[in-house]
C-alpha positions in Angstrom: 168.8 100.9 66.8 165.9 101.0 69.3 165.4 97.4 70.1 166.8 96.0 73.4 169.9 93.8 73.4 169.8 90.2 74.8 171.6 91.5 77.9 169.0 94.3 78.4 166.2 91.8 78.0 167.7 89.5 80.6 168.1 92.6 82.9 164.5 93.5 82.3 163.3 90.0 83.1 165.2 90.1 86.4 163.8 93.6 87.2 160.2 92.3 86.6 160.8 89.4 89.0 162.2 91.8 91.6 158.8 93.5 91.9 158.6 97.1 93.1 162.4 97.4 93.3 162.6 96.6 89.6 160.4 99.5 88.4 163.1 102.1 88.1 165.3 99.7 86.2 162.6 99.0 83.7 161.7 102.7 83.4 165.4 103.5 82.6 165.5 100.7 80.0 162.2 102.0 78.4 163.7 105.5 78.3 166.7 104.2 76.4 164.8 101.8 74.2 161.6 103.8 73.4 160.7 101.5 70.5 161.0 98.2 72.2 157.5 96.8 72.8 158.8 94.0 75.1 160.3 96.4 77.6 157.2 98.6 77.7 155.0 95.6 78.2 157.1 94.3 81.1 157.0 97.8 82.7 153.2 98.1 82.2 152.5 94.6 83.6 154.8 95.2 86.6 153.1 98.6 87.4 149.7 96.9 87.1 150.8 94.2 89.5 152.0 96.9 92.0 148.6 98.7 91.8 150.0 101.7 90.0 147.2 101.6 87.4 147.4 105.0 85.8 151.2 104.6 85.2 150.6 101.1 83.9 148.1 102.4 81.4 150.7 104.7 79.9 153.3 101.9 79.5 150.7 99.5 78.1 149.3 102.1 75.6 152.9 102.6 74.4 153.2 98.8 74.0 150.1 98.6 71.9 151.2 101.5 69.8 154.3 99.5 69.0 152.6 96.1 68.7 148.8 96.4 68.3 148.5 92.6 68.1 150.0 91.8 71.5 147.1 90.1 73.2 148.8 89.9 76.7 149.1 93.7 76.6 145.3 93.9 76.0 144.8 91.7 79.1 147.1 93.7 81.2 145.5 97.0 80.2 142.1 95.6 81.0 143.4 94.7 84.5 144.7 98.3 84.9 141.3 99.7 83.8 139.5 97.5 86.2 141.8 98.8 89.0 140.8 102.3 88.0 137.1 101.4 88.2 136.6 101.5 84.4 135.1 98.1 84.1 133.1 98.7 81.0 136.2 99.7 79.0 138.1 96.7 80.4 135.3 94.4 79.3 135.5 95.8 75.7 139.3 95.2 75.7 139.0 91.6 76.9 136.2 90.9 74.4 138.7 92.0 71.7 141.5 90.0 73.2 139.4 86.8 73.5 138.3 87.2 69.9 141.9 87.4 68.8 143.0 84.5 71.0 139.9 82.4 71.5 141.8 79.4 72.9 143.2 81.3 75.9 141.3 80.1 78.9 142.7 82.8 81.1 141.2 85.6 79.0 137.8 84.0 79.2 138.2 83.6 83.0 139.2 87.3 83.4 136.3 88.3 81.1 133.9 86.4 83.4 135.3 88.1 86.5 134.7 91.5 84.9 131.2 90.6 83.7 130.4 89.3 87.2 131.8 92.5 88.8 129.2 94.7 86.9 126.3 92.3 87.6 126.2 90.7 84.1 125.8 87.2 85.5 124.5 85.6 82.3 127.4 86.7 80.1 129.8 86.0 83.0 128.5 82.4 83.1 129.1 82.1 79.3 132.7 83.3 79.7 133.4 80.8 82.5 131.9 78.0 80.5 134.2 78.9 77.6 137.2 78.9 80.0 136.3 75.5 81.5 135.7 74.0 78.0 139.3 75.0 77.1 140.8 73.9 80.4 139.1 71.4 82.7 141.6 72.2 85.3 140.6 75.9 85.4 139.8 76.0 89.2 139.2 79.8 89.3 136.7 79.6 86.5 134.9 76.7 88.1 134.8 78.4 91.5 133.4 81.6 90.1 130.9 79.7 87.9 129.4 78.3 91.1 129.0 81.8 92.6 127.4 83.1 89.4 125.0 80.2 89.2 123.9 80.9 92.8 123.3 84.6 91.9 121.2 83.4 88.9 119.1 81.3 91.3 120.2 78.1 89.7 121.1 76.5 93.1 121.0 72.9 91.9 123.4 73.6 89.1 125.6 75.6 91.5 125.7 72.6 93.9 126.7 70.2 91.1 129.4 72.5 89.9 130.9 73.1 93.4 130.7 69.4 94.4 132.4 68.4 91.1 135.4 70.7 91.6 135.7 69.8 95.3 135.9 66.2 94.3 138.7 67.1 91.9 140.6 69.0 94.6 139.7 67.3 97.8 142.4 69.0 99.8 141.2 72.5 99.1 139.3 73.9 102.1 137.7 76.8 100.2 136.1 74.4 97.7 134.3 72.5 100.5 133.3 75.8 101.9 131.7 76.8 98.6 129.7 73.5 98.6 128.5 74.5 102.1 127.4 77.9 100.9 125.0 76.5 98.3 123.7 73.9 100.7 122.9 76.7 103.1 121.0 78.5 100.4 119.1 75.3 99.7 118.2 74.9 103.4 120.0 71.6 103.5 121.5 72.4 106.9 122.9 69.0 108.0 124.8 68.6 104.8 126.0 72.2 105.0 127.4 71.5 108.4 129.1 68.4 107.2 130.7 70.3 104.2 131.9 73.0 106.6 133.4 70.2 108.8 135.4 68.9 105.9 136.7 72.5 105.2 137.7 72.8 108.9 139.5 69.5 109.0 141.7 70.9 106.3 142.0 74.4 107.7 140.9 74.7 111.4 141.1 78.5 111.3 138.7 78.9 108.3 136.6 81.6 109.9 133.9 81.7 107.2 133.5 77.9 107.5 133.0 78.3 111.2 130.4 80.9 110.6 128.5 78.9 108.0 128.6 75.8 110.3 127.2 78.0 113.1 124.3 79.1 110.8 123.7 75.5 109.8 123.7 74.3 113.4 121.5 77.2 114.6 119.0 76.5 111.9 118.6 72.9 113.3 118.2 74.3 116.8 121.7 73.3 118.0 122.2 76.8 119.5 125.0 76.0 122.0 127.2 74.3 119.4 126.5 77.1 117.0 127.6 79.7 119.6 130.8 77.9 120.2 131.7 78.1 116.5 130.7 81.8 116.4 133.0 82.6 119.3 135.9 80.8 117.6 135.3 82.7 114.4 135.2 86.0 116.2 138.6 85.3 117.8 140.1 84.1 114.5 138.8 86.9 112.3 136.8 89.8 113.7 136.6 91.1 110.1 134.8 88.0 108.9 132.3 88.3 111.8 131.7 92.0 111.0 131.0 91.1 107.4 128.6 88.4 108.4 126.8 90.7 110.8 126.4 93.3 108.1 124.9 90.8 105.7 122.7 89.1 108.3 121.3 92.5 109.5 119.7 93.1 106.2 118.1 89.7 106.3 117.0 90.0 110.0 115.4 93.4 109.9 117.9 96.2 109.2 119.3 96.8 112.7 123.0 96.1 112.8 124.4 94.3 115.8 126.4 91.2 116.8 124.2 88.3 116.0 124.4 85.4 118.4 123.4 81.8 117.7 119.9 82.3 119.2 119.3 85.3 117.0 120.3 83.3 113.9 118.0 80.5 115.0 115.1 82.9 115.5 115.4 84.7 112.2 115.9 81.5 110.1 112.7 80.1 111.7 110.9 83.4 111.3 111.7 83.5 107.6 109.6 80.3 107.3 106.7 82.2 108.9 107.1 85.0 106.4 106.6 82.3 103.8 103.5 80.9 105.6 105.4 77.7 106.5 104.0 77.1 109.9 105.4 73.8 111.0 108.0 75.4 113.4 105.7 78.2 114.7 104.9 76.7 118.1 108.5 75.6 118.6 109.7 79.1 117.9 107.2 80.7 120.3 108.2 78.2 123.1 111.9 79.1 122.5 111.1 82.8 123.0 109.4 82.1 126.3 112.3 80.0 127.4 114.8 82.8 126.5 112.6 85.4 128.3 112.4 83.2 131.5 116.1 82.3 131.7 118.4 83.9 134.3 115.5 84.8 136.6 113.5 86.5 133.9 116.3 88.8 132.6 116.2 87.4 129.0 119.9 88.0 128.7 119.8 85.5 125.8 118.0 88.0 123.7 120.0 91.2 122.9 118.9 91.5 119.3 116.7 94.5 118.6 115.4 92.9 115.4 113.5 90.3 117.5 110.9 92.2 119.6 108.9 93.5 116.6 108.7 89.9 115.2 107.4 88.5 118.5 104.5 91.0 118.5 102.8 88.6 116.0 102.8 85.8 118.6 100.2 85.2 121.2 102.6 85.9 124.1 101.7 87.3 127.6 102.4 91.0 128.2 104.9 90.0 130.9 107.0 88.1 128.3 106.9 90.9 125.8 108.0 93.3 128.5 110.9 91.1 129.5 112.1 90.8 126.0 111.9 94.5 125.5 113.7 95.2 128.7 116.5 92.9 127.7 116.9 94.8 124.3 116.8 98.2 126.0 119.4 97.2 128.5 121.7 96.0 125.7 121.2 99.2 123.7 121.8 101.5 126.7 124.9 99.6 127.8 126.3 99.7 124.2 125.5 103.4 123.8 127.1 104.3 127.1 130.2 102.3 126.2 130.6 103.7 122.7 129.8 107.3 123.3 130.6 110.0 125.8 127.7 111.2 128.0 125.6 114.2 127.0 124.9 117.0 129.3 121.8 116.6 131.4 118.9 118.2 129.3 118.0 121.6 130.6 114.3 122.1 131.3 113.2 125.7 130.7 110.0 127.6 130.2 109.7 129.2 126.8 107.0 130.4 124.6 106.8 127.3 122.5 107.4 123.6 123.2 110.0 122.1 120.9 109.0 118.8 119.5 111.5 116.5 117.9 110.1 113.7 115.7 112.7 111.0 114.8 112.0 108.3 112.2 113.7 106.3 109.6 110.4 106.3 107.6 110.3 109.8 106.2 110.2 108.1 102.8 107.9 105.9 100.8 106.5 104.0 103.8 103.1 103.6 105.5 104.2 105.8 108.5 104.9 108.6 106.1 101.5 108.4 104.5 99.8 108.3 107.9 101.6 111.4 109.3 101.8 113.4 106.1 99.7 116.2 107.5 100.7 116.0 111.2 103.9 118.0 111.3 102.6 121.1 109.4 99.3 120.8 111.3 100.8 121.7 114.7 99.8 125.0 116.2 102.9 127.2 115.6 101.9 129.6 118.4 102.5 126.7 120.9 104.9 124.3 119.2 108.1 124.4 117.2 108.5 121.2 115.2 111.8 119.5 114.3 112.2 116.4 112.2 115.2 114.0 112.3 115.4 111.6 109.3 117.2 108.5 110.4 117.4 106.9 106.9 118.9 108.4 103.7 116.7 110.5 101.4 114.9 108.3 98.9 114.1 111.2 96.6 110.4 110.7 96.8 107.6 113.2 96.7 106.5 112.2 100.2 109.9 113.0 101.6 109.8 116.5 100.1 106.3 117.0 101.4 107.0 115.8 104.9 110.1 117.9 105.0 108.1 121.1 104.2 105.9 120.5 107.3 108.8 120.9 109.8 110.2 124.2 111.0 113.6 122.5 111.0 114.4 119.2 109.2 117.7 117.3 109.8 118.9 114.6 107.5 120.7 112.3 109.9 120.6 109.1 107.7 124.4 108.7 107.7 125.0 109.8 111.3 125.6 107.5 114.3 123.5 107.5 117.5 125.8 110.0 119.3 125.6 112.5 116.4 121.8 112.3 116.3 121.5 112.7 120.1 123.9 115.6 120.2 122.0 117.4 117.4 118.7 117.0 119.3 120.5 118.3 122.4 121.9 121.3 120.5 118.4 122.0 119.1 117.0 122.2 122.6 114.3 119.6 122.0 111.8 119.4 124.9 109.9 116.3 123.9 111.6 113.8 121.6 109.2 111.3 119.9 110.5 108.0 118.7 108.3 107.0 115.7 110.1 103.7 115.1 110.9 101.8 118.2 112.5 98.5 117.4 111.7 98.5 113.7 113.9 98.6 110.6 116.7 101.1 110.6 115.7 102.6 113.9 118.3 104.4 116.1 117.3 103.6 119.7 120.8 104.2 120.8 120.3 108.0 120.2 117.4 108.0 122.7 119.4 105.9 125.2 121.8 108.9 125.4 118.9 111.0 126.7 119.0 114.1 124.4 115.7 115.5 125.6 114.0 116.0 129.0 111.0 113.9 127.9 111.0 111.0 125.4 108.0 109.3 123.9 107.2 106.0 122.2 104.5 106.4 119.6 103.0 104.8 116.4 105.8 102.8 114.9 106.2 100.0 117.5 102.9 98.8 119.0 104.3 97.7 122.4 106.5 98.7 125.2 110.2 99.5 124.4 111.1 98.3 127.9 113.5 101.3 128.2 114.1 103.4 131.2 115.1 106.2 128.8 111.5 106.4 127.3 109.1 108.2 129.6 105.7 107.9 127.9 103.8 105.9 125.3 100.9 107.3 123.4 98.0 104.7 123.3 94.3 104.6 123.7 91.8 102.8 125.9 91.1 100.1 123.5 94.6 99.0 122.5 95.7 99.3 126.1 92.7 98.9 128.4 92.9 99.3 132.2 95.2 96.6 133.6 97.8 96.8 130.9 99.9 99.4 132.6 102.1 96.9 134.5 103.3 95.4 131.2 104.8 98.7 130.1 107.9 100.5 131.4 106.6 103.7 129.8 103.7 105.7 131.5 100.7 105.3 129.3 98.9 108.4 127.9 95.5 107.3 126.6 94.3 109.5 123.8 90.6 109.8 123.0 89.1 107.8 120.1 92.3 106.2 118.8 96.1 106.6 119.1 96.4 106.1 115.3 96.7 109.1 113.1 95.3 109.1 109.5 95.7 111.5 106.6 92.2 112.9 106.1 93.0 114.2 102.6 95.0 111.6 100.6 97.1 112.8 97.8 95.3 110.8 95.2 92.1 108.8 94.6 92.4 105.1 93.7 92.6 104.2 90.1 89.8 102.2 88.6 90.0 98.4 88.6 87.9 95.7 87.0 87.5 92.3 88.8 88.1 90.1 85.8 91.3 91.8 84.9 92.9 90.9 88.3 91.7 87.2 88.4 88.5 87.8 90.5 85.1 86.3 89.6 82.7 88.9 88.2 79.8 88.0 90.5 81.3 85.8 93.3 81.8 87.1 96.8 85.3 88.4 97.5 86.8 88.1 100.9 90.2 89.8 101.2 93.1 90.4 103.5 95.9 92.6 102.3 98.0 92.2 105.4 101.6 91.0 105.1 101.9 87.3 104.8 103.7 86.9 108.1 100.6 88.0 110.0 98.7 85.0 108.7 98.8 81.9 111.0 97.0 78.6 111.0 94.1 79.4 113.4 92.8 82.4 111.4 93.5 80.7 108.1 91.3 77.8 109.1 88.4 80.2 109.8 88.9 81.8 106.4 88.7 78.4 104.7 85.5 77.6 106.7 84.0 80.8 105.2 84.9 79.8 101.7 83.2 76.5 102.2 80.1 78.2 103.6 79.8 80.8 100.8 79.6 79.1 97.4 81.5 80.7 94.6 83.5 82.9 97.0 87.2 83.6 96.9 89.9 84.9 99.2 92.1 87.6 97.9 95.5 87.9 99.5 98.9 89.5 98.8 101.9 87.3 98.1 105.2 89.0 97.3 107.2 85.7 97.3 106.6 82.6 95.4 106.9 80.4 98.5 103.9 82.2 100.0 101.8 81.1 97.0 103.0 77.5 97.2 102.5 77.2 101.0 99.0 78.9 101.2 97.7 76.8 98.3 99.0 73.7 100.1 97.3 74.7 103.3 94.0 75.4 101.6 94.0 72.0 100.0 94.8 70.4 103.3 91.6 72.1 104.7 89.5 70.8 101.9 89.3 74.0 99.8 90.2 74.2 96.1 93.5 76.1 96.1 92.3 78.0 93.0 89.9 79.9 95.3 92.9 81.7 96.7 93.6 84.8 94.5 97.1 85.9 95.2 98.1 89.4 94.0 101.5 91.0 93.8 103.0 94.4 94.7 101.4 97.4 93.0 101.9 101.2 93.2 99.9 102.6 96.1 97.3 104.4 94.1 96.6 101.2 92.1 96.8 99.0 95.2 94.1 101.1 97.0 91.7 100.3 94.2 91.7 96.7 95.3 89.7 97.6 98.3 86.9 99.0 96.2 86.2 95.7 94.4 86.5 93.5 97.4 83.4 92.8 99.6 84.8 92.2 103.1 88.3 92.6 104.7 89.0 89.7 107.0 91.5 90.8 109.7 94.4 88.7 111.0 94.4 87.6 114.6 97.5 88.3 116.6 98.8 91.3 114.6 96.0 93.2 113.1 95.7 95.3 110.0 96.9 98.7 110.9 97.5 101.0 107.9 95.8 98.4 105.7 92.6 98.6 107.9 92.6 102.4 107.5 92.9 102.0 103.7 90.0 99.5 103.7 87.7 101.7 105.8 88.5 104.8 103.7 87.4 103.0 100.6 84.2 101.8 102.3 85.2 98.1 102.7 84.1 96.6 106.1 86.8 95.2 108.3 85.9 92.3 110.6 88.3 91.8 113.6 88.5 89.8 116.8 90.8 91.6 119.3 93.2 89.6 121.4 95.2 90.2 124.5 98.0 92.3 123.1 98.2 95.8 121.7 98.8 94.8 118.0 95.9 92.5 118.2 93.5 95.3 119.3 94.5 98.0 116.8 91.8 97.2 114.3 89.2 97.4 117.1 90.4 100.9 117.9 90.2 102.0 114.3 86.7 100.6 113.8 85.5 102.3 117.0 86.9 105.6 115.8 85.3 105.0 112.4 81.9 104.6 114.1 81.7 100.9 113.3 82.1 99.1 116.7 79.6 96.4 115.5 82.4 94.9 113.3 84.5 94.2 116.4 83.9 90.6 117.5 84.5 89.2 121.0 85.5 85.7 119.8 86.6 83.9 116.6 83.2 82.2 116.5 81.5 85.6 116.4 84.0 86.8 113.8 83.1 83.8 111.6 79.4 84.4 112.1 79.6 88.1 111.4 81.5 87.6 108.1 79.1 84.8 107.1 76.0 86.9 107.9 77.3 89.9 105.8 78.2 87.6 102.9 74.6 86.3 102.9 73.0 89.7 103.3 73.9 92.1 100.5 71.5 94.8 101.8 73.2 95.0 105.2 76.6 94.9 103.5 75.6 97.8 101.3 74.4 99.8 104.3 77.6 99.3 106.1 79.6 100.3 103.0 77.5 103.5 102.7 77.9 104.3 106.3 81.7 104.0 106.1 81.9 106.2 103.0 79.8 108.9 104.7 81.9 108.7 107.9 85.1 109.4 106.0 84.3 113.1 106.4 83.0 113.1 109.9 84.2 110.3 112.2 87.2 110.7 114.6 89.3 108.3 112.6 89.4 110.6 109.6 89.4 113.9 111.4 93.1 114.7 111.3 92.8 118.2 112.9 90.9 116.7 115.7 93.6 114.1 116.3 96.3 116.8 116.3 94.4 118.9 118.9 94.3 115.9 121.2 97.9 115.0 120.6 99.0 118.6 121.4 97.0 118.4 124.7 99.0 115.3 125.6 102.3 117.0 124.9 101.3 120.1 126.9 100.1 118.0 129.9 103.3 116.0 130.1 105.4 119.1 129.7 103.5 120.9 132.4 104.1 118.0 134.8 107.8 118.1 134.0 108.1 121.8 134.6 106.5 121.3 138.0 109.2 118.8 138.9 106.7 115.9 138.8 107.7 112.5 137.5 106.0 111.0 134.5 102.6 109.6 135.3 99.9 107.9 133.3 96.8 110.0 132.4 93.9 110.2 130.0 93.5 113.0 127.5 90.0 114.4 127.4 88.5 115.3 124.0 89.6 118.9 123.2 86.9 121.3 121.9 87.4 122.3 118.3 90.0 125.1 117.9 92.2 126.4 115.2 95.1 124.3 114.1 97.9 125.4 111.8 96.6 126.7 108.5 99.7 125.3 106.7 97.8 122.1 105.9 94.2 122.6 106.8 
C-alpha cells in the first residue's frame, strides 16, 4: 500500500509547520510513500515557502501527476514558477486554477499579483475585482487594486478605493500611507500630509510616510519642516531614502544624488513650468536668489546638479548663476574626493598629436549627436588623436554607430562610475578632455572633478559656467559672451569666430513632404511657429505672441505640446489674453525627418526669450524659415543671435521686445520681403559660417592648439580670441 497512514500524515503536518527543519522528514516520507499526493503536496508547498523553487516544482509536478484536480497544487506551482521568473507560465496555471475553483478569492488575488508583475494592469484589475466581489475583507486585493488603478491613470478611482479600505481598517498605517500616495499624485498636498500624519500616529517609524509627508510639505513651500522629516527617514531607513532618491532622480533630470527638501520644492514647482503653469514662476525665481545669497553667497542650500540647467531659463544675473554653479561644483568635487582615491597628477608631454577626449551621455538619438555628427571624424589626424567616452548606455541607433566610427578610440562607459571613467581617460593619456554635457541629464561631472586630463573644457551642452575649479576653459563666442561677461565664469573664455555652435552641414536626410491642412493648419493663413520645448515659454513672450495673432487676421501660432497639461494651460492663457484658443495649433512628437518638414510650411519662427532656440533655430534656418529673436543678458538668451549672425541674417536680431514684435509684424504684412529672406537663408545654407562645418572644425582645432601650447609653456589658462583660420585641409574621412 502506497498511501500514508494517519500517523504519517500527522508527522507530515508537524514537519510542514517546522519549516526548513521539516523538509528532510517530508522527503523521507515521500520516498517511502511515492503514491501519496498529500505528502508530495506538503513537500512542494514547504519547499516553495523556503524559496527552493526548482525542488518545489518537482514535488508539485508529482502531486499533479497523482491528483490532476488538486487546485491548491496548481496555486503552489504557480508561486514556484513566479519565483523562478517564469511569470507567463504561472499566469496560465492560475487561470486554469481559477476556472476550476472560481469562488476562491485567494486565487484571483494571486492572479492579479502576477498580471500586475508583467504589466498587464487591465487584466490585473479584473482579477482583483473578482477577488473583492468574493470577499469584501480581501485587504490584499483592495490594496493592490489601488496601485493598479493609479498605474492606469484612474487616480480618482484609486483614491476612493484606498480611502474605503483605510476606513475599514483605521489602525493600519500602510493603508493611510496608500491614501497619501494617491493624494500626492493628485497634487492635493495638504491632504497628503494629513494622511501621512495619520500613518505616523500609528507607526512613528514609517519611513515612507515620512518621505511622502516631506514631499507634500516641500510642495507647499514648507522646506524646513520637510527637511526634518527627510532627516528622520534617513536615520530610520537609509534603504527607503535610497529608493526615493533613485525614483526622484528620473523625475528631476537624471542625475542621482541625495535630494534635500529645497531640491524637492524646486523640482515640483519647476514641473508646473514644464506644463506652462506660470503662477509660481516668480516665487520660484525669488527662492533661487535667496538660496544663492544665503551663507554669504555660498549657496550651500543648493547641492543638486539637476538645478543649474533649469535656472538657465530664468532671467537671473550672471553673479547668481555663477554662485549656484560654484555650489554644485563644490558638492561634486567634495563627493568625488570622498568616494574615490586620487588619480596621479596628469603628465603633460610633447607628442606628435594632441589627444582629445570628448565625453558625453548624448552619443545617441539626441540633438547634440546630430549637431556633432561630423565633428569627430573631421579632425585633422596629423595633429589630433580623437577619443570618445560614451557616458550613457548604447541605444542601438544609427547615429550611435555613425558617431562611434568617427573616433580613433571609442569607450562605452555607460555603466561605469566616475572613478572608472576618469581612470580610463588618464590611462588613455588624454591631453584635453571636453565635457559636452555639463550639468545636464546623465552627465558625470564627478569624473572631471578627479582631474584625469591636464586641460579640461566646457563646451556645447551647458550654456553657462560650471563654476568648477576643475574646468579650465569654456568655448563661447563674442555674441553669447560679450566683453564684460568674464567675471561671471570660473572658466577662462575662449571666443571662437562666428559662433560657438557647431552644425552638421550635410544632414542624413531631407525633410519629408507635409501639407498644411493635414496637420491642422489653415491653407492660406499666416503661420507663426515656435518649436522650442514648452518650459522655455513664459508669460512675457507669450503675451507678445498673442498680440501678433490679434494684429494679423487669420494667423495661427504653431507650438509643440508633448503633455496634455501644456495644451490645457496654453489654451487657457490665450483665452485670458483675448485670443481664441483655437488659433493655437499644438502638435505632438514626430520622427526627426518628419518633424523637420514642419519648418518648411511655417512662415516665421518666433524665438523664446530667456532660453532661446538652439538646435531648433538651426533646423529652422536650414529649412529657410526666418527666426526672430531678442537677446537678453545671459548666454542661453543670446544663442539665437549668434546663430543668426553666423547665418548672415543679423537683421533678424532685435534689441528689444518691442522691436521683436514690430519685426515679426512687418514680415507678416510684407510677403515679398519674407520671400526674399527665405531665399537668402536657403542660398546661405551652402556658404555661411553657420553651415560650414569644416570651417568650424578648423577654428576649433586652433583653439585646442593655442590652449595646449600655453600649457606646455607652463602658462596658466587665460582667456583669448581665436582668429579666423585660412582654409586648409581637414580630415577626408567625412568631407
